[in-house]
C-alpha positions, -999 to +999 in steps of 0.1 A: +163+110-590+154+075-572+178+043-583+165+018-605+179-018-607+179-030-646+190-066-660+203-066-698+205-100-711+225-108-747+217-141-762+241-153-788+250-180-809+274-195-784+273-178-752+247-159-729+256-128-710+236-113-683+242-077-664+227-067-634+230-026-632+218+004-609+206+035-625+202+066-608+219+100-602+212+135-591+214+153-626+186+152-648+206+145-682+238+127-668+226+091-650+251+072-631+250+036-637+268+011-614+272-027-626+263-047-595+269-084-613+280-099-642+269-136-654+280-157-687+269-190-698+290-205-729+275-234-749+275-252-782+256-235-811+219-235-807+212-215-836+216-228-875+205-208-905+185-184-879+165-212-866+165-223-829+181-261-827+185-263-793+157-248-772+164-267-740+203-258-743+191-220-749+168-220-717+194-232-696+221-211-709+196-179-699+191-194-663+228-198-657+236-164-668+209-150-648+214-171-616+253-162-616+245-125-621+219-123-596+244-140-569+272-116-575+250-085-575+227-098-543+196-090-560+170-108-583+163-100-614+128-087-621+125-068-654+149-083-679+158-061-715+169-092-741+188-088-771+189-118-796+217-121-821+207-132-860 
């Protein structure tokens, strides 16, 4: 099985986290996951009563977390799986 690079992004109300992983392995039902890089950005709350109140701050937080994870991993995030709280 060939390896695939996967990026996950979690956008919370006070922080954003990114992780870049390499998923692969030889056994068909036992994938091997290797974390290549992690990034995190803490910011003031951008959600109030499930409504985004600071789009610019949230956007910058996403950029910062992804940039940090990419720098540590040494690869560029191409596809991102996103989770958003609320």
